[in-house]
CHARMM-style PDB file with segment names, atoms N, HN, CA, C and O in Angstrom:
ATOM      1  N   MET     1     -43.414  -0.056 -10.880  1.00  0.00      PROA
ATOM      2  CA  MET     1     -43.627   1.357 -10.592  1.00  0.00      PROA
ATOM      3  C   MET     1     -44.668   1.487  -9.484  1.00  0.00      PROA
ATOM      4  O   MET     1     -45.741   0.889  -9.565  1.00  0.00      PROA
ATOM      5  N   ALA     2     -44.356   2.258  -8.459  1.00  0.00      PROA
ATOM      6  HN  ALA     2     -43.484   2.744  -8.393  1.00  0.00      PROA
ATOM      7  CA  ALA     2     -45.258   2.437  -7.322  1.00  0.00      PROA
ATOM      8  C   ALA     2     -46.429   3.331  -7.713  1.00  0.00      PROA
ATOM      9  O   ALA     2     -46.302   4.222  -8.553  1.00  0.00      PROA
ATOM     10  N   ASP     3     -47.561   3.073  -7.087  1.00  0.00      PROA
ATOM     11  HN  ASP     3     -47.664   2.349  -6.405  1.00  0.00      PROA
ATOM     12  CA  ASP     3     -48.748   3.890  -7.319  1.00  0.00      PROA
ATOM     13  C   ASP     3     -48.671   5.092  -6.388  1.00  0.00      PROA
ATOM     14  O   ASP     3     -48.897   4.949  -5.186  1.00  0.00      PROA
ATOM     15  N   ILE     4     -48.361   6.258  -6.908  1.00  0.00      PROA
ATOM     16  HN  ILE     4     -48.177   6.374  -7.885  1.00  0.00      PROA
ATOM     17  CA  ILE     4     -48.141   7.465  -6.121  1.00  0.00      PROA
ATOM     18  C   ILE     4     -49.415   7.895  -5.394  1.00  0.00      PROA
ATOM     19  O   ILE     4     -49.323   8.455  -4.301  1.00  0.00      PROA
ATOM     20  N   CYS     5     -50.584   7.658  -5.954  1.00  0.00      PROA
ATOM     21  HN  CYS     5     -50.659   7.204  -6.841  1.00  0.00      PROA
ATOM     22  CA  CYS     5     -51.839   8.111  -5.366  1.00  0.00      PROA
ATOM     23  C   CYS     5     -52.352   7.182  -4.255  1.00  0.00      PROA
ATOM     24  O   CYS     5     -53.263   7.549  -3.514  1.00  0.00      PROA
ATOM     25  N   ARG     6     -51.783   6.013  -4.142  1.00  0.00      PROA
ATOM     26  HN  ARG     6     -51.043   5.715  -4.743  1.00  0.00      PROA
ATOM     27  CA  ARG     6     -52.263   5.052  -3.137  1.00  0.00      PROA
ATOM     28  C   ARG     6     -51.819   5.481  -1.743  1.00  0.00      PROA
ATOM     29  O   ARG     6     -50.630   5.711  -1.521  1.00  0.00      PROA
ATOM     30  N   PRO     7     -52.765   5.595  -0.790  1.00  0.00      PROA
ATOM     31  CA  PRO     7     -52.364   5.952   0.573  1.00  0.00      PROA
ATOM     32  C   PRO     7     -51.609   4.793   1.228  1.00  0.00      PROA
ATOM     33  O   PRO     7     -51.829   3.627   0.900  1.00  0.00      PROA
ATOM     34  N   GLU     8     -50.730   5.134   2.145  1.00  0.00      PROA
ATOM     35  HN  GLU     8     -50.552   6.081   2.411  1.00  0.00      PROA
ATOM     36  CA  GLU     8     -49.973   4.109   2.857  1.00  0.00      PROA
ATOM     37  C   GLU     8     -50.900   3.303   3.762  1.00  0.00      PROA
ATOM     38  O   GLU     8     -51.853   3.839   4.327  1.00  0.00      PROA
ATOM     39  N   LYS     9     -50.612   2.033   3.889  1.00  0.00      PROA
ATOM     40  HN  LYS     9     -49.837   1.598   3.430  1.00  0.00      PROA
ATOM     41  CA  LYS     9     -51.391   1.153   4.749  1.00  0.00      PROA
ATOM     42  C   LYS     9     -51.107   1.506   6.205  1.00  0.00      PROA
ATOM     43  O   LYS     9     -49.967   1.810   6.557  1.00  0.00      PROA
ATOM     44  N   ASN    10     -52.147   1.468   7.067  1.00  0.00      PROA
ATOM     45  HN  ASN    10     -53.073   1.222   6.781  1.00  0.00      PROA
ATOM     46  CA  ASN    10     -51.931   1.804   8.468  1.00  0.00      PROA
ATOM     47  C   ASN    10     -52.526   0.795   9.453  1.00  0.00      PROA
ATOM     48  O   ASN    10     -52.473   1.015  10.663  1.00  0.00      PROA
ATOM     49  N   GLN    11     -53.089  -0.301   8.955  1.00  0.00      PROA
ATOM     50  HN  GLN    11     -53.133  -0.479   7.972  1.00  0.00      PROA
ATOM     51  CA  GLN    11     -53.599  -1.385   9.792  1.00  0.00      PROA
ATOM     52  C   GLN    11     -53.307  -2.714   9.119  1.00  0.00      PROA
ATOM     53  O   GLN    11     -53.324  -2.812   7.892  1.00  0.00      PROA
ATOM     54  N   TRP    12     -53.036  -3.750   9.931  1.00  0.00      PROA
ATOM     55  HN  TRP    12     -53.023  -3.671  10.928  1.00  0.00      PROA
ATOM     56  CA  TRP    12     -52.677  -5.053   9.391  1.00  0.00      PROA
ATOM     57  C   TRP    12     -53.400  -6.178  10.143  1.00  0.00      PROA
ATOM     58  O   TRP    12     -52.758  -6.906  10.899  1.00  0.00      PROA
ATOM     59  N   PRO    13     -54.706  -6.339   9.959  1.00  0.00      PROA
ATOM     60  CA  PRO    13     -55.418  -7.420  10.650  1.00  0.00      PROA
ATOM     61  C   PRO    13     -54.933  -8.802  10.223  1.00  0.00      PROA
ATOM     62  O   PRO    13     -55.043  -9.761  10.987  1.00  0.00      PROA
ATOM     63  N   GLU    14     -54.401  -8.909   9.015  1.00  0.00      PROA
ATOM     64  HN  GLU    14     -54.312  -8.130   8.395  1.00  0.00      PROA
ATOM     65  CA  GLU    14     -53.944 -10.201   8.501  1.00  0.00      PROA
ATOM     66  C   GLU    14     -52.677 -10.702   9.186  1.00  0.00      PROA
ATOM     67  O   GLU    14     -52.282 -11.849   8.976  1.00  0.00      PROA
ATOM     68  N   LEU    15     -52.033  -9.871   9.997  1.00  0.00      PROA
ATOM     69  HN  LEU    15     -52.354  -8.939  10.167  1.00  0.00      PROA
ATOM     70  CA  LEU    15     -50.791 -10.278  10.652  1.00  0.00      PROA
ATOM     71  C   LEU    15     -51.004 -10.944  12.015  1.00  0.00      PROA
ATOM     72  O   LEU    15     -50.058 -11.477  12.595  1.00  0.00      PROA
ATOM     73  N   VAL    16     -52.222 -10.917  12.521  1.00  0.00      PROA
ATOM     74  HN  VAL    16     -52.990 -10.484  12.050  1.00  0.00      PROA
ATOM     75  CA  VAL    16     -52.494 -11.580  13.803  1.00  0.00      PROA
ATOM     76  C   VAL    16     -52.243 -13.076  13.634  1.00  0.00      PROA
ATOM     77  O   VAL    16     -52.790 -13.720  12.738  1.00  0.00      PROA
ATOM     78  N   GLY    17     -51.401 -13.611  14.519  1.00  0.00      PROA
ATOM     79  HN  GLY    17     -50.957 -13.088  15.247  1.00  0.00      PROA
ATOM     80  CA  GLY    17     -51.084 -15.031  14.505  1.00  0.00      PROA
ATOM     81  C   GLY    17     -49.742 -15.378  13.883  1.00  0.00      PROA
ATOM     82  O   GLY    17     -49.278 -16.511  14.006  1.00  0.00      PROA
ATOM     83  N   ILE    18     -49.106 -14.409  13.210  1.00  0.00      PROA
ATOM     84  HN  ILE    18     -49.483 -13.488  13.110  1.00  0.00      PROA
ATOM     85  CA  ILE    18     -47.811 -14.732  12.601  1.00  0.00      PROA
ATOM     86  C   ILE    18     -46.671 -14.223  13.491  1.00  0.00      PROA
ATOM     87  O   ILE    18     -46.893 -13.422  14.399  1.00  0.00      PROA
ATOM     88  N   LYS    19     -45.459 -14.695  13.221  1.00  0.00      PROA
ATOM     89  HN  LYS    19     -45.279 -15.346  12.484  1.00  0.00      PROA
ATOM     90  CA  LYS    19     -44.283 -14.300  13.997  1.00  0.00      PROA
ATOM     91  C   LYS    19     -44.006 -12.802  13.853  1.00  0.00      PROA
ATOM     92  O   LYS    19     -44.176 -12.230  12.776  1.00  0.00      PROA
ATOM     93  N   ALA    20     -43.582 -12.186  14.938  1.00  0.00      PROA
ATOM     94  HN  ALA    20     -43.444 -12.651  15.812  1.00  0.00      PROA
ATOM     95  CA  ALA    20     -43.325 -10.745  14.966  1.00  0.00      PROA
ATOM     96  C   ALA    20     -42.259 -10.331  13.965  1.00  0.00      PROA
ATOM     97  O   ALA    20     -42.367  -9.258  13.371  1.00  0.00      PROA
ATOM     98  N   THR    21     -41.236 -11.146  13.761  1.00  0.00      PROA
ATOM     99  HN  THR    21     -41.149 -12.018  14.243  1.00  0.00      PROA
ATOM    100  CA  THR    21     -40.171 -10.789  12.821  1.00  0.00      PROA
ATOM    101  C   THR    21     -40.702 -10.677  11.393  1.00  0.00      PROA
ATOM    102  O   THR    21     -40.292  -9.795  10.638  1.00  0.00      PROA
ATOM    103  N   ILE    22     -41.604 -11.564  11.036  1.00  0.00      PROA
ATOM    104  HN  ILE    22     -41.937 -12.280  11.650  1.00  0.00      PROA
ATOM    105  CA  ILE    22     -42.219 -11.519   9.705  1.00  0.00      PROA
ATOM    106  C   ILE    22     -43.164 -10.331   9.612  1.00  0.00      PROA
ATOM    107  O   ILE    22     -43.196  -9.633   8.598  1.00  0.00      PROA
ATOM    108  N   ALA    23     -43.934 -10.101  10.674  1.00  0.00      PROA
ATOM    109  HN  ALA    23     -43.907 -10.668  11.497  1.00  0.00      PROA
ATOM    110  CA  ALA    23     -44.870  -8.975  10.699  1.00  0.00      PROA
ATOM    111  C   ALA    23     -44.132  -7.653  10.545  1.00  0.00      PROA
ATOM    112  O   ALA    23     -44.591  -6.771   9.819  1.00  0.00      PROA
ATOM    113  N   GLU    24     -43.006  -7.504  11.212  1.00  0.00      PROA
ATOM    114  HN  GLU    24     -42.634  -8.220  11.802  1.00  0.00      PROA
ATOM    115  CA  GLU    24     -42.221  -6.272  11.111  1.00  0.00      PROA
ATOM    116  C   GLU    24     -41.776  -6.025   9.669  1.00  0.00      PROA
ATOM    117  O   GLU    24     -41.872  -4.903   9.170  1.00  0.00      PROA
ATOM    118  N   TYR    25     -41.301  -7.051   9.015  1.00  0.00      PROA
ATOM    119  HN  TYR    25     -41.223  -7.962   9.419  1.00  0.00      PROA
ATOM    120  CA  TYR    25     -40.874  -6.929   7.619  1.00  0.00      PROA
ATOM    121  C   TYR    25     -42.038  -6.474   6.728  1.00  0.00      PROA
ATOM    122  O   TYR    25     -41.878  -5.576   5.901  1.00  0.00      PROA
ATOM    123  N   ILE    26     -43.207  -7.100   6.903  1.00  0.00      PROA
ATOM    124  HN  ILE    26     -43.337  -7.830   7.575  1.00  0.00      PROA
ATOM    125  CA  ILE    26     -44.376  -6.772   6.074  1.00  0.00      PROA
ATOM    126  C   ILE    26     -44.832  -5.338   6.322  1.00  0.00      PROA
ATOM    127  O   ILE    26     -45.143  -4.611   5.378  1.00  0.00      PROA
ATOM    128  N   ILE    27     -44.873  -4.931   7.590  1.00  0.00      PROA
ATOM    129  HN  ILE    27     -44.620  -5.521   8.356  1.00  0.00      PROA
ATOM    130  CA  ILE    27     -45.304  -3.572   7.932  1.00  0.00      PROA
ATOM    131  C   ILE    27     -44.397  -2.541   7.276  1.00  0.00      PROA
ATOM    132  O   ILE    27     -44.882  -1.588   6.665  1.00  0.00      PROA
ATOM    133  N   LYS    28     -43.099  -2.721   7.395  1.00  0.00      PROA
ATOM    134  HN  LYS    28     -42.705  -3.495   7.891  1.00  0.00      PROA
ATOM    135  CA  LYS    28     -42.154  -1.760   6.812  1.00  0.00      PROA
ATOM    136  C   LYS    28     -42.205  -1.757   5.285  1.00  0.00      PROA
ATOM    137  O   LYS    28     -41.960  -0.728   4.655  1.00  0.00      PROA
ATOM    138  N   LYS    29     -42.519  -2.898   4.696  1.00  0.00      PROA
ATOM    139  HN  LYS    29     -42.718  -3.734   5.207  1.00  0.00      PROA
ATOM    140  CA  LYS    29     -42.663  -2.975   3.241  1.00  0.00      PROA
ATOM    141  C   LYS    29     -43.934  -2.260   2.781  1.00  0.00      PROA
ATOM    142  O   LYS    29     -43.924  -1.537   1.784  1.00  0.00      PROA
ATOM    143  N   ASP    30     -45.036  -2.472   3.525  1.00  0.00      PROA
ATOM    144  HN  ASP    30     -45.044  -3.059   4.334  1.00  0.00      PROA
ATOM    145  CA  ASP    30     -46.320  -1.867   3.166  1.00  0.00      PROA
ATOM    146  C   ASP    30     -46.362  -0.364   3.412  1.00  0.00      PROA
ATOM    147  O   ASP    30     -47.062   0.361   2.704  1.00  0.00      PROA
ATOM    148  N   ASN    31     -45.618   0.110   4.408  1.00  0.00      PROA
ATOM    149  HN  ASN    31     -45.049  -0.479   4.983  1.00  0.00      PROA
ATOM    150  CA  ASN    31     -45.646   1.527   4.748  1.00  0.00      PROA
ATOM    151  C   ASN    31     -44.228   2.003   5.051  1.00  0.00      PROA
ATOM    152  O   ASN    31     -43.761   1.867   6.181  1.00  0.00      PROA
ATOM    153  N   PRO    32     -43.546   2.554   4.067  1.00  0.00      PROA
ATOM    154  CA  PRO    32     -42.164   3.006   4.257  1.00  0.00      PROA
ATOM    155  C   PRO    32     -42.006   4.135   5.268  1.00  0.00      PROA
ATOM    156  O   PRO    32     -40.888   4.423   5.695  1.00  0.00      PROA
ATOM    157  N   ASN    33     -43.101   4.778   5.658  1.00  0.00      PROA
ATOM    158  HN  ASN    33     -44.009   4.544   5.311  1.00  0.00      PROA
ATOM    159  CA  ASN    33     -43.029   5.837   6.675  1.00  0.00      PROA
ATOM    160  C   ASN    33     -42.842   5.270   8.081  1.00  0.00      PROA
ATOM    161  O   ASN    33     -42.439   5.997   8.990  1.00  0.00      PROA
ATOM    162  N   VAL    34     -43.125   3.999   8.266  1.00  0.00      PROA
ATOM    163  HN  VAL    34     -43.452   3.409   7.527  1.00  0.00      PROA
ATOM    164  CA  VAL    34     -42.963   3.367   9.578  1.00  0.00      PROA
ATOM    165  C   VAL    34     -41.482   3.052   9.771  1.00  0.00      PROA
ATOM    166  O   VAL    34     -40.914   2.209   9.076  1.00  0.00      PROA
ATOM    167  N   GLU    35     -40.873   3.743  10.723  1.00  0.00      PROA
ATOM    168  HN  GLU    35     -41.334   4.428  11.287  1.00  0.00      PROA
ATOM    169  CA  GLU    35     -39.461   3.534  11.036  1.00  0.00      PROA
ATOM    170  C   GLU    35     -39.286   2.684  12.285  1.00  0.00      PROA
ATOM    171  O   GLU    35     -38.266   2.014  12.445  1.00  0.00      PROA
ATOM    172  N   ASN    36     -40.270   2.710  13.165  1.00  0.00      PROA
ATOM    173  HN  ASN    36     -41.099   3.255  13.035  1.00  0.00      PROA
ATOM    174  CA  ASN    36     -40.163   2.022  14.452  1.00  0.00      PROA
ATOM    175  C   ASN    36     -41.280   0.999  14.619  1.00  0.00      PROA
ATOM    176  O   ASN    36     -42.446   1.357  14.787  1.00  0.00      PROA
ATOM    177  N   VAL    37     -40.911  -0.268  14.573  1.00  0.00      PROA
ATOM    178  HN  VAL    37     -39.963  -0.558  14.437  1.00  0.00      PROA
ATOM    179  CA  VAL    37     -41.834  -1.347  14.899  1.00  0.00      PROA
ATOM    180  C   VAL    37     -41.348  -1.899  16.235  1.00  0.00      PROA
ATOM    181  O   VAL    37     -40.266  -2.479  16.326  1.00  0.00      PROA
ATOM    182  N   ILE    38     -42.159  -1.711  17.264  1.00  0.00      PROA
ATOM    183  HN  ILE    38     -43.038  -1.240  17.190  1.00  0.00      PROA
ATOM    184  CA  ILE    38     -41.745  -2.055  18.621  1.00  0.00      PROA
ATOM    185  C   ILE    38     -42.506  -3.294  19.064  1.00  0.00      PROA
ATOM    186  O   ILE    38     -43.735  -3.289  19.137  1.00  0.00      PROA
ATOM    187  N   VAL    39     -41.766  -4.350  19.358  1.00  0.00      PROA
ATOM    188  HN  VAL    39     -40.768  -4.354  19.299  1.00  0.00      PROA
ATOM    189  CA  VAL    39     -42.352  -5.633  19.758  1.00  0.00      PROA
ATOM    190  C   VAL    39     -42.436  -5.676  21.276  1.00  0.00      PROA
ATOM    191  O   VAL    39     -41.439  -5.488  21.973  1.00  0.00      PROA
ATOM    192  N   LEU    40     -43.652  -5.928  21.782  1.00  0.00      PROA
ATOM    193  HN  LEU    40     -44.462  -6.080  21.215  1.00  0.00      PROA
ATOM    194  CA  LEU    40     -43.896  -6.003  23.219  1.00  0.00      PROA
ATOM    195  C   LEU    40     -44.772  -7.206  23.537  1.00  0.00      PROA
ATOM    196  O   LEU    40     -45.577  -7.637  22.711  1.00  0.00      PROA
ATOM    197  N   LEU    41     -44.610  -7.735  24.721  1.00  0.00      PROA
ATOM    198  HN  LEU    41     -43.956  -7.385  25.392  1.00  0.00      PROA
ATOM    199  CA  LEU    41     -45.486  -8.788  25.202  1.00  0.00      PROA
ATOM    200  C   LEU    41     -46.867  -8.191  25.456  1.00  0.00      PROA
ATOM    201  O   LEU    41     -46.978  -7.107  26.028  1.00  0.00      PROA
ATOM    202  N   ALA    42     -47.914  -8.886  25.037  1.00  0.00      PROA
ATOM    203  HN  ALA    42     -47.824  -9.767  24.572  1.00  0.00      PROA
ATOM    204  CA  ALA    42     -49.283  -8.395  25.217  1.00  0.00      PROA
ATOM    205  C   ALA    42     -49.513  -8.024  26.679  1.00  0.00      PROA
ATOM    206  O   ALA    42     -49.113  -8.754  27.585  1.00  0.00      PROA
ATOM    207  N   GLY    43     -50.155  -6.890  26.896  1.00  0.00      PROA
ATOM    208  HN  GLY    43     -50.480  -6.296  26.159  1.00  0.00      PROA
ATOM    209  CA  GLY    43     -50.428  -6.409  28.241  1.00  0.00      PROA
ATOM    210  C   GLY    43     -49.422  -5.389  28.744  1.00  0.00      PROA
ATOM    211  O   GLY    43     -49.638  -4.760  29.780  1.00  0.00      PROA
ATOM    212  N   THR    44     -48.324  -5.221  28.015  1.00  0.00      PROA
ATOM    213  HN  THR    44     -48.149  -5.732  27.173  1.00  0.00      PROA
ATOM    214  CA  THR    44     -47.315  -4.239  28.387  1.00  0.00      PROA
ATOM    215  C   THR    44     -47.841  -2.843  28.102  1.00  0.00      PROA
ATOM    216  O   THR    44     -48.456  -2.614  27.061  1.00  0.00      PROA
ATOM    217  N   GLY    45     -47.610  -1.914  29.005  1.00  0.00      PROA
ATOM    218  HN  GLY    45     -47.110  -2.100  29.851  1.00  0.00      PROA
ATOM    219  CA  GLY    45     -48.044  -0.536  28.824  1.00  0.00      PROA
ATOM    220  C   GLY    45     -47.210   0.185  27.786  1.00  0.00      PROA
ATOM    221  O   GLY    45     -46.050  -0.157  27.556  1.00  0.00      PROA
ATOM    222  N   THR    46     -47.806   1.181  27.164  1.00  0.00      PROA
ATOM    223  HN  THR    46     -48.748   1.459  27.350  1.00  0.00      PROA
ATOM    224  CA  THR    46     -47.116   1.996  26.152  1.00  0.00      PROA
ATOM    225  C   THR    46     -47.418   3.461  26.410  1.00  0.00      PROA
ATOM    226  O   THR    46     -48.260   3.796  27.244  1.00  0.00      PROA
ATOM    227  N   THR    47     -46.730   4.321  25.694  1.00  0.00      PROA
ATOM    228  HN  THR    47     -46.046   4.049  25.017  1.00  0.00      PROA
ATOM    229  CA  THR    47     -47.056   5.742  25.747  1.00  0.00      PROA
ATOM    230  C   THR    47     -48.345   5.960  24.954  1.00  0.00      PROA
ATOM    231  O   THR    47     -48.707   5.135  24.116  1.00  0.00      PROA
ATOM    232  N   LYS    48     -49.015   7.038  25.212  1.00  0.00      PROA
ATOM    233  HN  LYS    48     -48.720   7.708  25.893  1.00  0.00      PROA
ATOM    234  CA  LYS    48     -50.293   7.312  24.556  1.00  0.00      PROA
ATOM    235  C   LYS    48     -50.182   8.328  23.426  1.00  0.00      PROA
ATOM    236  O   LYS    48     -51.183   8.683  22.805  1.00  0.00      PROA
ATOM    237  N   ASP    49     -48.965   8.796  23.161  1.00  0.00      PROA
ATOM    238  HN  ASP    49     -48.151   8.508  23.666  1.00  0.00      PROA
ATOM    239  CA  ASP    49     -48.788   9.751  22.074  1.00  0.00      PROA
ATOM    240  C   ASP    49     -48.932   9.048  20.730  1.00  0.00      PROA
ATOM    241  O   ASP    49     -48.633   7.860  20.605  1.00  0.00      PROA
ATOM    242  N   PHE    50     -49.391   9.786  19.733  1.00  0.00      PROA
ATOM    243  HN  PHE    50     -49.634  10.751  19.835  1.00  0.00      PROA
ATOM    244  CA  PHE    50     -49.555   9.238  18.389  1.00  0.00      PROA
ATOM    245  C   PHE    50     -48.339   9.595  17.559  1.00  0.00      PROA
ATOM    246  O   PHE    50     -47.919  10.751  17.514  1.00  0.00      PROA
ATOM    247  N   ARG    51     -47.773   8.582  16.898  1.00  0.00      PROA
ATOM    248  HN  ARG    51     -48.114   7.643  16.935  1.00  0.00      PROA
ATOM    249  CA  ARG    51     -46.646   8.807  15.980  1.00  0.00      PROA
ATOM    250  C   ARG    51     -46.914   8.037  14.699  1.00  0.00      PROA
ATOM    251  O   ARG    51     -47.162   6.832  14.729  1.00  0.00      PROA
ATOM    252  N   SER    52     -46.862   8.735  13.580  1.00  0.00      PROA
ATOM    253  HN  SER    52     -46.660   9.714  13.556  1.00  0.00      PROA
ATOM    254  CA  SER    52     -47.156   8.113  12.289  1.00  0.00      PROA
ATOM    255  C   SER    52     -46.015   7.225  11.793  1.00  0.00      PROA
ATOM    256  O   SER    52     -46.156   6.543  10.778  1.00  0.00      PROA
ATOM    257  N   ASP    53     -44.895   7.232  12.499  1.00  0.00      PROA
ATOM    258  HN  ASP    53     -44.780   7.786  13.324  1.00  0.00      PROA
ATOM    259  CA  ASP    53     -43.754   6.399  12.100  1.00  0.00      PROA
ATOM    260  C   ASP    53     -43.565   5.184  13.022  1.00  0.00      PROA
ATOM    261  O   ASP    53     -42.521   4.532  12.990  1.00  0.00      PROA
ATOM    262  N   ARG    54     -44.586   4.888  13.846  1.00  0.00      PROA
ATOM    263  HN  ARG    54     -45.434   5.418  13.872  1.00  0.00      PROA
ATOM    264  CA  ARG    54     -44.446   3.820  14.831  1.00  0.00      PROA
ATOM    265  C   ARG    54     -45.621   2.841  14.781  1.00  0.00      PROA
ATOM    266  O   ARG    54     -46.771   3.223  14.566  1.00  0.00      PROA
ATOM    267  N   VAL    55     -45.287   1.559  14.989  1.00  0.00      PROA
ATOM    268  HN  VAL    55     -44.353   1.248  15.164  1.00  0.00      PROA
ATOM    269  CA  VAL    55     -46.292   0.512  15.150  1.00  0.00      PROA
ATOM    270  C   VAL    55     -45.889  -0.330  16.358  1.00  0.00      PROA
ATOM    271  O   VAL    55     -44.746  -0.778  16.456  1.00  0.00      PROA
ATOM    272  N   TRP    56     -46.830  -0.542  17.275  1.00  0.00      PROA
ATOM    273  HN  TRP    56     -47.758  -0.178  17.196  1.00  0.00      PROA
ATOM    274  CA  TRP    56     -46.614  -1.458  18.393  1.00  0.00      PROA
ATOM    275  C   TRP    56     -47.041  -2.846  17.936  1.00  0.00      PROA
ATOM    276  O   TRP    56     -48.129  -3.012  17.385  1.00  0.00      PROA
ATOM    277  N   LEU    57     -46.193  -3.843  18.161  1.00  0.00      PROA
ATOM    278  HN  LEU    57     -45.309  -3.709  18.609  1.00  0.00      PROA
ATOM    279  CA  LEU    57     -46.533  -5.239  17.862  1.00  0.00      PROA
ATOM    280  C   LEU    57     -46.668  -5.983  19.180  1.00  0.00      PROA
ATOM    281  O   LEU    57     -45.672  -6.253  19.851  1.00  0.00      PROA
ATOM    282  N   PHE    58     -47.890  -6.311  19.547  1.00  0.00      PROA
ATOM    283  HN  PHE    58     -48.698  -6.092  19.001  1.00  0.00      PROA
ATOM    284  CA  PHE    58     -48.119  -7.048  20.789  1.00  0.00      PROA
ATOM    285  C   PHE    58     -48.130  -8.539  20.490  1.00  0.00      PROA
ATOM    286  O   PHE    58     -48.862  -9.011  19.621  1.00  0.00      PROA
ATOM    287  N   THR    59     -47.300  -9.272  21.231  1.00  0.00      PROA
ATOM    288  HN  THR    59     -46.705  -8.889  21.937  1.00  0.00      PROA
ATOM    289  CA  THR    59     -47.120 -10.697  20.962  1.00  0.00      PROA
ATOM    290  C   THR    59     -47.411 -11.537  22.200  1.00  0.00      PROA
ATOM    291  O   THR    59     -47.504 -11.033  23.319  1.00  0.00      PROA
ATOM    292  N   ASN    60     -47.552 -12.842  21.954  1.00  0.00      PROA
ATOM    293  HN  ASN    60     -47.476 -13.251  21.045  1.00  0.00      PROA
ATOM    294  CA  ASN    60     -47.631 -13.785  23.065  1.00  0.00      PROA
ATOM    295  C   ASN    60     -46.218 -14.258  23.386  1.00  0.00      PROA
ATOM    296  O   ASN    60     -45.251 -13.790  22.785  1.00  0.00      PROA
ATOM    297  N   ILE    61     -46.103 -15.169  24.315  1.00  0.00      PROA
ATOM    298  HN  ILE    61     -46.889 -15.549  24.802  1.00  0.00      PROA
ATOM    299  CA  ILE    61     -44.801 -15.665  24.754  1.00  0.00      PROA
ATOM    300  C   ILE    61     -44.029 -16.349  23.626  1.00  0.00      PROA
ATOM    301  O   ILE    61     -42.802 -16.433  23.676  1.00  0.00      PROA
ATOM    302  N   ASP    62     -44.742 -16.837  22.613  1.00  0.00      PROA
ATOM    303  HN  ASP    62     -45.739 -16.769  22.573  1.00  0.00      PROA
ATOM    304  CA  ASP    62     -44.109 -17.504  21.469  1.00  0.00      PROA
ATOM    305  C   ASP    62     -43.675 -16.522  20.376  1.00  0.00      PROA
ATOM    306  O   ASP    62     -43.131 -16.937  19.353  1.00  0.00      PROA
ATOM    307  N   GLY    63     -43.910 -15.233  20.586  1.00  0.00      PROA
ATOM    308  HN  GLY    63     -44.352 -14.896  21.417  1.00  0.00      PROA
ATOM    309  CA  GLY    63     -43.507 -14.232  19.597  1.00  0.00      PROA
ATOM    310  C   GLY    63     -44.475 -14.068  18.449  1.00  0.00      PROA
ATOM    311  O   GLY    63     -44.113 -13.533  17.401  1.00  0.00      PROA
ATOM    312  N   ARG    64     -45.711 -14.525  18.634  1.00  0.00      PROA
ATOM    313  HN  ARG    64     -46.005 -14.960  19.485  1.00  0.00      PROA
ATOM    314  CA  ARG    64     -46.742 -14.364  17.592  1.00  0.00      PROA
ATOM    315  C   ARG    64     -47.626 -13.169  17.907  1.00  0.00      PROA
ATOM    316  O   ARG    64     -47.980 -12.936  19.063  1.00  0.00      PROA
ATOM    317  N   VAL    65     -47.980 -12.417  16.881  1.00  0.00      PROA
ATOM    318  HN  VAL    65     -47.693 -12.607  15.942  1.00  0.00      PROA
ATOM    319  CA  VAL    65     -48.803 -11.221  17.023  1.00  0.00      PROA
ATOM    320  C   VAL    65     -50.203 -11.614  17.519  1.00  0.00      PROA
ATOM    321  O   VAL    65     -50.837 -12.513  16.966  1.00  0.00      PROA
ATOM    322  N   VAL    66     -50.675 -10.928  18.570  1.00  0.00      PROA
ATOM    323  HN  VAL    66     -50.160 -10.197  19.019  1.00  0.00      PROA
ATOM    324  CA  VAL    66     -51.980 -11.255  19.151  1.00  0.00      PROA
ATOM    325  C   VAL    66     -53.002 -10.115  19.046  1.00  0.00      PROA
ATOM    326  O   VAL    66     -54.180 -10.316  19.346  1.00  0.00      PROA
ATOM    327  N   GLU    67     -52.565  -8.930  18.626  1.00  0.00      PROA
ATOM    328  HN  GLU    67     -51.609  -8.767  18.383  1.00  0.00      PROA
ATOM    329  CA  GLU    67     -53.461  -7.796  18.418  1.00  0.00      PROA
ATOM    330  C   GLU    67     -53.176  -7.188  17.049  1.00  0.00      PROA
ATOM    331  O   GLU    67     -52.044  -7.223  16.568  1.00  0.00      PROA
ATOM    332  N   MET    68     -54.212  -6.632  16.429  1.00  0.00      PROA
ATOM    333  HN  MET    68     -55.132  -6.604  16.820  1.00  0.00      PROA
ATOM    334  CA  MET    68     -54.036  -6.034  15.104  1.00  0.00      PROA
ATOM    335  C   MET    68     -53.053  -4.855  15.194  1.00  0.00      PROA
ATOM    336  O   MET    68     -53.301  -3.888  15.915  1.00  0.00      PROA
ATOM    337  N   PRO    69     -51.944  -4.946  14.462  1.00  0.00      PROA
ATOM    338  CA  PRO    69     -50.998  -3.819  14.441  1.00  0.00      PROA
ATOM    339  C   PRO    69     -51.593  -2.615  13.712  1.00  0.00      PROA
ATOM    340  O   PRO    69     -52.219  -2.755  12.661  1.00  0.00      PROA
ATOM    341  N   THR    70     -51.385  -1.429  14.289  1.00  0.00      PROA
ATOM    342  HN  THR    70     -50.877  -1.316  15.143  1.00  0.00      PROA
ATOM    343  CA  THR    70     -51.834  -0.183  13.655  1.00  0.00      PROA
ATOM    344  C   THR    70     -50.766   0.882  13.844  1.00  0.00      PROA
ATOM    345  O   THR    70     -49.995   0.844  14.803  1.00  0.00      PROA
ATOM    346  N   VAL    71     -50.729   1.821  12.930  1.00  0.00      PROA
ATOM    347  HN  VAL    71     -51.356   1.852  12.151  1.00  0.00      PROA
ATOM    348  CA  VAL    71     -49.820   2.959  13.063  1.00  0.00      PROA
ATOM    349  C   VAL    71     -50.262   3.790  14.252  1.00  0.00      PROA
ATOM    350  O   VAL    71     -51.459   3.971  14.477  1.00  0.00      PROA
ATOM    351  N   GLY    72     -49.322   4.287  14.999  1.00  0.00      PROA
ATOM    352  HN  GLY    72     -48.350   4.139  14.817  1.00  0.00      PROA
ATOM    353  CA  GLY    72     -49.664   5.150  16.113  1.00  0.00      PROA
ATOM    354  C   GLY    72     -48.641   5.099  17.161  1.00  0.00      PROA
ATOM    355  OT1 GLY    72     -48.770   5.773  18.183  1.00  0.00      PROA
TER     356      GLY     72
END
């Protein structure tokens, strides 16, 4: 049974260093409101608008997360 009072997770420092495909799965499991996990190479520009259903995953050339993923 889910804890209804628990706020959704919005930051994942523990995902730095793991593969983006695994990170995407964990993010969507931890926060069902996140519909869009967008994987980008570190240094790629993004829009500056805030969206509670989106997480940018910045990776290195090997597909490993290099920045802490956050909702936005």
